[in-house]
C-alpha positions in Angstrom: 0.0 0.0 -0.1 2.7 2.5 0.9 4.5 1.7 -2.4 1.5 2.9 -4.2 1.9 6.4 -3.2 3.6 8.2 -6.1 3.7 11.8 -4.7 7.2 13.2 -4.7 8.4 10.5 -7.2 10.0 11.1 -10.5 9.3 9.0 -13.7 12.3 8.9 -16.0 11.5 8.9 -19.7 11.8 11.1 -22.7 8.8 13.3 -23.5 8.0 16.9 -24.4 6.5 17.3 -21.0 9.6 16.3 -19.3 11.6 18.7 -21.4 9.4 21.7 -20.5 10.9 24.4 -18.4 9.8 23.7 -14.7 8.4 27.2 -14.4 6.1 26.3 -17.3 4.9 23.1 -15.6 4.4 24.8 -12.2 2.3 27.6 -13.7 0.2 25.3 -15.7 -0.4 23.1 -12.7 -1.5 26.1 -10.6 -3.8 27.4 -13.2 -5.3 23.9 -14.0 -6.0 23.5 -10.2 -7.7 26.9 -10.2 -9.8 26.0 -13.3 -11.2 23.0 -11.4 -12.9 25.3 -8.9 -14.3 27.9 -11.3 -17.5 26.4 -12.4 -19.6 23.3 -11.7 -20.6 22.3 -15.2 -20.2 19.0 -17.1 -18.8 20.8 -20.2 -16.0 22.4 -18.0 -15.0 19.0 -16.6 -15.2 17.4 -19.9 -12.6 20.1 -21.1 -10.5 19.5 -18.0 -10.5 15.9 -18.8 -9.5 16.3 -22.5 -6.6 18.7 -21.4 -5.4 16.3 -18.6 -5.6 13.3 -20.9 -3.7 15.1 -23.6 -0.9 16.0 -21.1 -0.8 12.4 -19.7 -0.3 11.0 -23.3 2.4 13.5 -24.1 4.2 12.8 -20.9 4.5 9.1 -21.8 4.0 8.2 -18.1 1.9 4.8 -17.9 -1.7 5.3 -16.7 -1.1 2.4 -14.2 1.7 4.2 -12.5 -0.3 7.5 -12.4 -3.5 6.0 -11.0 -1.6 3.6 -8.6 -1.1 6.8 -6.5 -5.0 7.1 -6.3 -5.2 4.2 -3.9 -3.9 6.4 -1.2 -6.7 8.8 -1.4 -9.7 6.3 -1.6 -10.7 6.7 1.8 -10.8 10.5 1.6 -12.6 10.2 -1.7 -15.2 8.0 -0.1 -15.8 10.2 2.9 -16.1 13.4 0.6 -18.7 11.6 -1.7 -20.7 10.1 1.2 -20.8 13.5 3.1 -21.9 15.4 0.1 -24.4 12.6 -1.0 -26.3 12.4 2.3 -25.9 15.8 3.8 -27.0 18.0 0.9 -30.6 19.2 0.8 -32.7 19.0 -2.3 -35.4 16.7 -4.0 -35.1 13.2 -2.5 -34.4 10.5 -4.9 -33.6 7.4 -2.6 -34.5 7.1 1.0 -33.5 4.3 3.3 -33.7 4.1 7.0 -32.5 7.6 8.2 -30.5 8.5 5.0 -31.8 10.2 1.9 -30.0 11.0 -1.4 -31.0 14.1 -3.0 -30.6 15.3 -6.6 -28.4 18.1 -5.5 -26.3 15.7 -3.3 -25.8 13.5 -6.2 -24.6 16.3 -8.5 -22.3 18.0 -5.9 -21.0 14.6 -4.8 -20.1 13.7 -8.5 -18.5 17.1 -9.2 -16.5 16.9 -6.0 -15.2 13.4 -6.7 -14.3 14.3 -10.2 -12.5 17.5 -9.1 -10.5 15.6 -6.4 -9.3 12.9 -8.8 -8.3 15.5 -11.6 -6.5 17.6 -8.7 -4.5 14.7 -7.6 -3.6 13.4 -11.0 -2.8 16.8 -12.3 -0.5 17.6 -9.3 1.2 14.2 -9.5 2.2 14.8 -13.1 4.2 17.9 -11.9 6.5 15.7 -9.7 6.5 12.7 -12.0 8.0 14.7 -15.0 10.1 17.1 -13.0 13.3 16.3 -11.1 13.7 17.6 -7.6 16.4 19.9 -8.6 14.5 21.5 -11.6 11.4 21.8 -9.3 13.4 23.7 -6.8 15.0 26.0 -9.5 11.6 26.7 -11.0 10.0 27.6 -7.7 12.8 29.8 -6.8 12.6 31.7 -10.0 8.8 32.0 -9.8 9.0 33.3 -6.2 11.8 35.6 -6.9 9.6 38.8 -6.7 9.0 38.0 -3.1 12.7 38.8 -2.3 11.5 42.4 -2.3 9.6 41.8 0.8 12.6 40.0 2.3 11.1 36.5 1.9 13.9 33.8 2.0 12.8 32.5 -1.5 15.8 30.1 -1.9 15.4 28.5 1.5 11.5 28.2 1.0 12.0 26.5 -2.4 14.8 24.2 -1.0 12.7 23.1 2.0 9.7 22.2 -0.3 12.0 20.3 -2.5 13.5 18.2 0.4 10.1 17.6 1.7 9.0 16.2 -1.6 12.2 14.3 -1.9 11.9 12.7 1.6 8.3 11.4 0.9 9.4 8.2 -1.1 12.4 7.8 1.2 10.2 7.9 4.4 7.6 5.7 2.7 10.3 3.0 1.9 11.6 3.3 5.5 7.9 2.8 6.9 7.5 -0.2 4.7 10.8 -1.8 6.0 9.8 -1.1 9.6 6.4 -2.6 9.1 7.9 -5.8 7.6 10.3 -6.0 10.4 7.5 -5.7 13.0 5.4 -8.2 11.1 8.1 -10.7 11.2 8.2 -10.3 14.9 4.5 -11.2 15.2 3.0 -7.7 15.3 -0.6 -7.3 14.2 -1.8 -4.1 12.5 -5.0 -5.3 11.1 -7.1 -6.8 14.0 -8.5 -5.3 17.1 -10.6 -2.1 17.7 -9.6 1.4 16.8 -7.6 2.1 20.0 -5.7 -1.3 19.9 -4.7 -0.7 16.3 -3.6 2.8 17.1 -1.5 1.4 19.9 0.0 -1.1 17.6 1.4 1.6 15.4 3.7 2.8 18.1 6.5 0.4 17.2 6.3 1.8 13.8 6.1 5.5 14.5 9.0 5.6 17.2 11.7 4.1 14.9 10.3 6.2 11.9 10.6 9.5 13.8 14.2 8.4 14.9 15.1 7.6 11.3 13.7 10.8 10.0 15.5 13.0 12.6 18.7 11.1 11.9 18.4 11.6 8.1 17.7 15.3 8.5 20.7 15.6 10.9 22.9 13.8 8.3 21.7 16.1 5.5 22.3 19.2 7.6 25.8 18.1 8.3 26.4 17.2 4.6 25.2 20.7 3.7 27.4 22.4 6.3 30.4 20.3 5.2 29.9 21.7 1.6 29.9 25.2 3.0 26.1 25.8 2.1 25.2 29.3 3.2 21.8 30.0 1.4 20.9 31.4 -2.0 22.9 34.6 -1.9 25.5 34.8 -4.5 25.0 31.2 -5.8 25.1 30.5 -9.3 23.3 27.7 -11.4 25.2 25.0 -13.4 22.1 24.7 -15.6 20.3 28.1 -15.6 16.7 28.0 -16.7 15.8 29.3 -20.1 12.5 29.5 -21.9 12.4 27.5 -25.2 9.9 27.7 -28.0 8.1 24.7 -26.7 7.5 26.6 -23.5 5.9 29.5 -25.4 3.7 27.0 -27.2 2.8 25.5 -23.9 1.9 28.9 -22.4 -0.3 29.6 -25.5 -2.1 26.3 -25.1 -2.7 27.1 -21.4 -4.2 30.5 -22.2 -6.5 28.7 -24.8 -7.6 26.2 -22.2 -8.4 28.8 -19.5 -10.2 30.9 -22.1 -12.2 27.7 -23.0 -13.0 27.0 -19.4 -14.5 30.4 -18.9 -16.6 30.3 -22.1 -17.8 26.8 -21.3 -18.7 27.8 -17.8 -20.5 31.1 -18.7 -22.2 30.0 -22.0 -22.6 26.3 -22.0 -26.1 25.0 -21.0 -24.7 22.0 -19.2 
């Protein structure tokens, strides 16, 4: 189950999406997420689906690898759908015991589930097609105007990149600890909620110890290499926009315009 989480992982392959400037991909992801919350219309989500499907096809990342990460949010997805399904007022469609499914509840639950799936898949594509180093450089360049307000942009981008990089490492560490505890007779699947929570202590304690040890090792390694923040640092591979990035921005503008037109003038 832990190995099914793809957040923070990079999928190595050759594609036009991989070759895009990280600033282009970060900007596109940001506006794509915003577009999912602008309108609740079928035509808008159909356009978002076509856009996302085209990006997935161009990225050459297997669908099985992308949707493998969806297993980790199934519980959140179910809770969101159930709450919207049964707690939204409207015209009753189905009633059983004390629960009633309304027309508005069904519509909102469908839109919410679709939005959440598109959001997770679209966000995961950013990390799947961008290396941690490029992601850090792209974030730093995009946040560069905040330096005017004395925001430590380089340090913020570095922390975000390290956090993403540590996600698969800590997941792998958790998987090893769980297997070690299971081989010693630990039981994580049976018993009531309180007992199962107590059974997680043998996992959480060594996991926190391992995380702090890795953080300390990383800090020592950075100090040994005379790391002193972003002031005066140069880039071995400076970011430069190419023609493909300008084309990508043009497609993004057309997509946002299509979303606005569909949201305002489409009957469905």
